C-alpha positions as CSV (number, residue, x, y, z in Angstrom):
1,M,36.3,-32.0,35.8
2,K,36.2,-32.0,39.6
3,A,38.6,-31.3,41.6
4,R,40.3,-34.6,43.3
5,A,39.9,-35.6,47.1
6,F,41.6,-33.9,49.7
7,D,41.2,-32.9,53.5
8,Y,40.8,-29.1,54.4
9,V,42.6,-27.5,57.4
10,R,42.3,-24.3,58.5
11,P,44.5,-23.1,61.2
12,E,44.3,-20.1,64.1
13,T,47.7,-18.9,63.9
14,L,50.0,-17.9,61.1
15,E,52.7,-20.2,62.9
16,A,49.8,-22.9,62.6
17,A,49.3,-22.6,59.3
18,L,53.1,-23.6,58.8
19,Q,54.0,-26.1,61.1
20,V,50.2,-27.8,59.3
21,F,52.2,-27.4,55.7
22,R,55.5,-29.3,58.3
23,D,53.7,-31.9,59.4
24,A,52.1,-32.8,56.5
25,D,53.0,-36.5,55.1
26,V,50.8,-35.6,51.9
27,D,51.7,-32.7,49.1
28,A,49.8,-29.3,50.9
29,A,49.3,-26.2,49.2
30,Y,47.8,-23.0,50.9
31,I,44.5,-21.4,49.9
32,A,43.0,-18.3,50.3
33,G,41.3,-15.9,47.7
34,G,41.6,-19.4,45.8
35,Q,40.8,-17.8,42.6
36,S,44.0,-19.3,40.7
37,L,44.2,-22.2,42.6
38,V,40.6,-23.6,42.5
39,P,40.8,-23.3,38.7
40,A,43.6,-25.3,38.5
41,L,41.9,-27.6,41.1
42,A,39.1,-28.0,38.7
43,L,41.0,-28.9,36.0
44,R,43.5,-31.0,37.7
45,L,46.5,-29.0,37.1
46,Q,47.0,-29.3,40.6
47,A,45.6,-32.0,42.8
48,P,47.2,-32.0,47.0
49,A,45.9,-33.8,49.2
50,L,46.2,-31.1,51.8
51,L,44.4,-27.4,51.6
52,I,46.0,-25.1,54.6
53,D,43.1,-22.7,54.3
54,I,44.7,-19.4,55.3
55,A,42.3,-16.6,54.3
56,R,41.3,-16.1,57.9
57,L,44.5,-15.4,59.2
58,Q,44.7,-12.3,61.3
59,E,48.9,-12.2,60.9
60,L,47.8,-11.6,57.2
61,R,45.7,-9.1,57.1
62,G,45.7,-5.3,57.5
63,L,46.8,-2.1,56.1
64,S,49.3,0.5,57.5
65,V,52.2,2.8,57.3
66,E,55.2,1.8,59.4
67,N,58.5,3.0,59.2
68,G,58.2,4.6,55.7
69,F,56.7,1.8,53.8
70,L,53.1,1.1,53.5
71,R,52.5,-2.7,54.5
72,I,50.0,-4.7,52.7
73,G,49.0,-7.4,54.3
74,A,48.6,-10.6,51.7
75,A,45.3,-11.6,52.2
76,T,44.2,-7.8,51.3
77,R,42.0,-8.4,48.6
78,H,42.1,-6.8,45.7
79,F,39.1,-4.3,46.5
80,E,40.5,-3.1,49.3
81,I,43.5,-1.9,47.5
82,L,41.4,-0.2,44.8
83,N,39.2,1.7,47.3
84,S,41.7,2.5,50.3
85,E,42.7,5.6,51.2
86,L,46.2,4.5,52.5
87,V,46.9,2.6,49.0
88,S,45.9,5.9,47.0
89,Q,48.4,8.7,49.1
90,H,51.2,6.2,49.8
91,A,51.3,4.2,46.7
92,P,49.3,5.3,44.2
93,L,50.6,3.3,41.6
94,L,48.8,0.3,43.2
95,A,45.7,2.3,42.8
96,K,45.5,2.7,39.2
97,A,46.2,-0.5,38.3
98,A,43.5,-2.1,40.8
99,P,40.7,-1.2,38.1
100,F,42.6,-3.4,35.6
101,V,42.5,-6.2,37.6
102,A,40.2,-9.3,36.4
103,H,36.7,-8.7,36.9
104,P,34.6,-7.2,40.4
105,A,33.9,-10.9,41.1
106,I,37.6,-11.8,41.3
107,R,38.9,-8.5,43.0
108,N,36.2,-9.6,45.7
109,R,37.9,-12.8,46.6
110,G,41.1,-12.8,44.9
111,T,44.0,-11.6,47.3
112,F,47.4,-9.4,47.0
113,G,49.5,-11.5,48.5
114,G,48.3,-14.9,46.4
115,S,48.9,-12.4,43.1
116,L,52.4,-12.3,43.7
117,A,52.8,-15.8,45.0
118,L,51.9,-17.0,41.7
119,A,53.7,-14.5,39.6
120,D,51.6,-14.7,36.5
121,P,53.4,-12.5,34.3
122,A,50.2,-11.0,33.1
123,S,49.2,-10.3,36.7
124,E,48.8,-6.5,37.4
125,F,50.1,-6.1,40.9
126,P,53.6,-8.3,40.2
127,A,54.6,-5.8,37.9
128,M,53.7,-2.7,39.7
129,A,55.8,-4.4,42.9
130,L,58.6,-4.1,40.8
131,A,58.2,-0.4,39.7
132,L,57.4,0.6,43.6
133,D,60.5,-1.8,44.7
134,A,58.2,-3.4,47.0
135,E,59.7,-6.0,49.8
136,I,57.8,-9.4,50.0
137,E,57.6,-10.4,53.4
138,I,57.9,-14.1,53.8
139,A,56.9,-16.4,56.2
140,S,58.7,-19.4,57.2
141,L,59.4,-21.6,60.1
142,D,63.0,-21.5,59.9
143,N,64.2,-18.3,58.0
144,P,61.5,-15.4,58.2
145,R,62.9,-12.6,55.4
146,R,62.3,-9.5,53.1
147,V,63.2,-9.8,49.5
148,S,63.2,-7.7,47.1
149,A,60.5,-7.6,44.6
150,A,63.4,-7.6,41.9
151,D,65.0,-11.0,43.5
152,F,61.7,-12.6,44.5
153,F,60.3,-13.2,40.7
154,L,62.9,-15.7,39.7
155,D,61.1,-17.3,36.0
156,L,57.9,-18.3,34.7
157,Y,55.6,-19.0,38.1
158,E,58.5,-19.1,39.8
159,T,59.4,-17.4,43.2
160,A,61.8,-16.9,46.0
161,L,59.3,-19.1,47.9
162,Q,60.1,-22.3,49.0
163,P,57.5,-25.0,50.3
164,G,55.4,-24.6,52.9
165,E,57.0,-20.6,52.8
166,M,54.0,-18.4,52.2
167,I,53.8,-14.4,51.8
168,S,52.9,-12.9,54.7
169,A,53.0,-9.3,54.3
170,V,54.4,-6.6,50.8
171,H,56.1,-3.6,52.0
172,V,55.9,-0.2,49.8
173,P,58.3,2.5,49.9
174,V,55.9,5.4,50.9
175,A,55.4,8.1,47.9
176,S,57.3,11.2,48.1
177,P,56.0,14.4,47.5
178,L,57.9,14.2,44.1
179,N,56.1,11.4,43.2
180,R,53.8,11.0,39.6
181,C,52.7,7.9,38.3
182,A,51.0,6.3,35.2
183,F,49.3,3.1,34.6
184,D,48.1,1.5,31.0
185,E,47.5,-1.9,29.7
186,L,46.6,-2.6,26.2
187,A,43.5,-5.9,26.2
188,R,41.3,-6.7,23.5
189,R,38.5,-6.3,26.3
190,R,38.4,-5.0,29.8
191,G,39.4,-7.4,32.4
192,D,41.1,-9.6,29.7
193,Y,44.8,-10.1,29.8
194,A,46.6,-7.8,28.6
195,L,48.9,-7.7,25.5
196,V,50.9,-5.5,27.0
197,G,50.8,-3.4,30.8
198,A,53.1,-0.9,31.8
199,G,54.1,1.1,35.3
200,V,55.8,4.0,35.8
201,N,56.4,5.8,38.9
202,A,58.6,8.6,39.0
203,E,60.1,11.4,41.1
204,I,60.0,14.0,38.9
205,R,61.3,18.1,40.4
206,G,61.1,20.9,38.4
207,G,59.9,19.3,35.5
208,Q,62.7,16.8,35.6
209,V,63.1,13.0,35.9
210,E,65.5,12.7,39.2
211,Q,64.7,8.4,39.7
212,I,62.1,6.3,37.3
213,R,61.2,2.5,37.5
214,I,59.3,1.1,34.5
215,A,57.5,-2.4,35.4
216,F,55.9,-4.0,32.3
217,L,53.4,-6.8,32.2
218,S,52.5,-9.8,29.1
219,V,56.6,-9.2,27.7
220,G,58.3,-11.6,29.4
221,P,58.7,-14.7,31.7
222,T,58.5,-12.2,34.7
223,P,57.3,-8.6,35.1
224,M,60.1,-6.8,33.3
225,R,62.0,-3.8,34.1
226,A,62.8,-1.3,31.3
227,R,66.1,0.0,32.4
228,T,67.4,0.7,29.1
229,A,64.7,3.4,28.8
230,E,65.0,4.8,32.5
231,E,68.4,5.5,32.2
232,S,68.0,7.4,29.2
233,L,65.5,9.2,31.3
234,T,67.2,9.8,34.1
235,G,68.5,13.8,35.1
236,R,66.5,14.8,31.8
237,P,63.5,16.7,31.6
238,L,60.3,14.9,29.9
239,T,60.0,16.2,26.5
240,S,58.5,14.4,23.1
241,E,62.9,14.0,22.1
242,S,63.7,12.1,25.6
243,I,60.2,9.9,25.4
244,R,60.8,8.6,21.6
245,Q,64.7,8.1,22.7
246,A,63.3,6.0,25.8
247,Q,61.2,4.4,23.3
248,E,63.5,3.5,21.3
249,A,65.3,2.0,24.2
250,L,62.6,-0.7,24.8
251,V,63.9,-2.5,22.3
252,A,67.0,-3.3,24.3
253,D,65.3,-3.9,27.5
254,L,61.9,-6.5,26.2
255,D,62.3,-9.3,24.0
256,P,58.8,-10.5,24.1
257,P,56.8,-13.8,22.9
258,G,54.8,-13.7,19.9
259,D,51.5,-16.2,19.9
260,E,50.0,-17.0,16.5
261,H,47.6,-13.8,18.1
262,T,49.9,-11.7,18.8
263,P,53.3,-11.5,17.3
264,A,56.2,-10.3,18.5
265,E,57.0,-7.6,17.0
266,M,53.5,-6.4,17.8
267,R,53.5,-6.9,21.3
268,L,57.1,-4.8,21.1
269,H,55.4,-2.5,18.9
270,L,52.2,-1.9,21.7
271,A,55.0,-1.6,24.2
272,R,56.4,1.7,22.8
273,V,53.0,2.9,22.0
274,L,52.0,2.4,25.5
275,L,55.2,3.7,27.2
276,G,54.9,7.2,25.4
277,R,51.1,7.4,26.5
278,L,52.2,7.1,30.4
279,L,55.7,9.5,29.5
280,A,53.4,12.0,27.9
281,R,50.6,11.3,30.8
282,L,53.7,12.5,33.9
283,E,54.5,15.1,31.3
284,A,51.1,16.8,31.1
285,D,51.3,16.2,35.2
286,E,53.9,18.7,35.2
């Protein structure tokens, strides 16, 4: 298939892009990396009459540390996340997850903001935004705001973005000296969508867990926090027994979907296995 005919415009500023969308009397869509939108256009799953190119907007670029947060411009490419010293230092969980994002060709074009805006529950970065307690900066002509990741992902491919709005940046709390983190996923082949993936972001002092956030991908309609498992670990040392109890607690946190290849029971089992591996890594780091 080929995409339906559409008009194309490349505004020079963020405000101009928002205004073009508002003034359009046809269906419009923003495009940056295009790693999700272009295939959807080719398959005619989406058919906007106007594409608004925001890839070169300077307001959407750059990485910096501001007021205790690492600010990641929405148009930052996946490979920039992978190679950035700022990310490795201040948001190491993102750096650990980045090599698992698709393949190099996609990492070279795909954008961090685009991944969050699509909100694919099988994608790594939305789940890591949840694990990191990130705040999503939303650009809008009427209501610019910052929304926590917990409130941003609403349902399958559904977010807090309203028509015409876009993500302009993501703000990640800077990692403390107590930070310990780990990421991994289980997939049939490297680069394929994960059967299960997870990131753990914790603060550990003297072997005892002071704070911990665990987020899974590919186990529900959105990125999923494992809150019961987190509660079972908080205030305790990481031991084989506390890890086992956290694994058992996942039954209260996750209700993964099944399909003809991976039944729900198998996906839950894989989630337990993966959580055990990640927590064991944090234990070994101590």
